[in-house]
C-alpha positions in Angstrom: 59.2 98.4 97.4 62.9 99.6 97.4 64.6 101.9 95.8 67.6 100.3 93.7 70.2 103.0 94.2 72.8 102.1 92.2 70.6 101.1 89.1 69.2 105.0 89.2 73.1 106.0 89.6 74.3 104.4 86.7 71.7 105.4 84.4 72.9 108.1 82.6 76.3 106.6 82.5 74.7 103.9 80.5 73.0 106.2 78.5 76.6 108.5 77.2 78.3 104.9 76.7 75.6 103.8 74.3 75.4 107.1 72.6 79.4 106.7 72.6 78.9 103.4 71.1 82.0 102.6 73.8 82.5 98.5 74.4 81.6 98.6 78.2 80.4 95.9 81.0 78.2 96.7 83.3 76.8 94.8 86.0 75.2 94.4 89.0 75.8 91.1 90.3 80.0 89.6 90.1 80.0 87.7 86.8 82.8 85.8 84.6 83.8 89.3 82.8 83.6 91.6 85.5 85.4 89.8 88.7 89.4 90.1 89.5 89.8 86.7 90.9 92.4 86.5 93.6 92.8 83.0 94.1 90.3 80.1 94.1 86.8 81.6 94.5 88.6 84.8 95.6 87.3 87.4 94.0 86.1 91.2 94.0 84.1 92.7 90.9 85.9 94.9 89.1 83.2 98.1 88.7 79.9 98.5 88.9 80.1 99.7 85.3 83.4 99.7 83.3 84.2 101.0 80.0 87.8 99.3 78.9 89.8 102.1 76.1 93.0 101.2 75.3 95.1 103.6 77.7 92.7 103.2 80.4 89.6 101.4 82.9 86.6 103.9 82.9 85.2 102.6 86.3 81.7 104.0 87.8 81.2 102.5 91.4 77.9 103.3 92.8 76.9 102.9 96.6 74.2 103.1 98.5 75.7 101.0 101.6 79.6 100.6 103.3 81.9 102.1 100.3 85.3 102.5 101.4 86.4 98.3 100.3 85.1 99.4 96.7 87.7 101.8 96.6 90.4 100.4 98.7 90.3 97.2 96.2 91.9 99.6 93.7 95.2 100.2 96.0 95.4 96.4 96.7 94.5 95.3 93.0 97.7 97.8 91.5 99.8 95.8 94.0 99.5 93.0 93.2 99.8 93.6 89.5 96.8 92.4 88.5 95.3 95.5 86.7 97.3 96.5 83.9 95.8 99.7 82.7 95.5 103.2 84.5 91.9 103.7 85.6 89.5 106.9 86.3 87.5 106.1 89.1 84.4 107.6 89.5 82.2 106.9 93.5 79.3 108.8 93.6 76.8 107.3 96.6 73.2 108.1 97.7 72.8 110.0 100.5 69.5 109.7 101.7 70.2 111.7 105.1 72.6 114.1 106.3 73.9 111.8 108.7 74.1 108.4 106.1 77.4 107.2 105.4 79.1 110.2 106.8 81.4 107.2 109.1 82.2 106.1 105.9 83.4 109.9 104.2 85.2 110.6 107.8 87.5 107.3 107.2 87.8 108.2 103.5 88.9 111.1 104.4 91.2 109.7 106.7 92.9 107.5 104.3 93.9 110.0 101.8 95.4 112.2 103.9 
């Protein structure tokens, strides 16, 4: 049986969100309330876990595979004016071996310089 890394990563955040009685959107697939539509059926998932606060969105992106697309999309969405508030982004990923995801980390590091 394959481990569900995303569920494991999000579990502590779900506990805090529930304890604080925050309005959250937690989806493990793209549902209508957790996507931003670009046009037609083209869309982006809007966080693996998202809390909608008055002044910002708190978003948790949980990864067990390729990750840079889940980060770069936010730059695109801001540039297009599709996000109306600042984002506090937590990006967490599971690294099962020393080299697992190393290329993605290197790629991300090069985009942030």
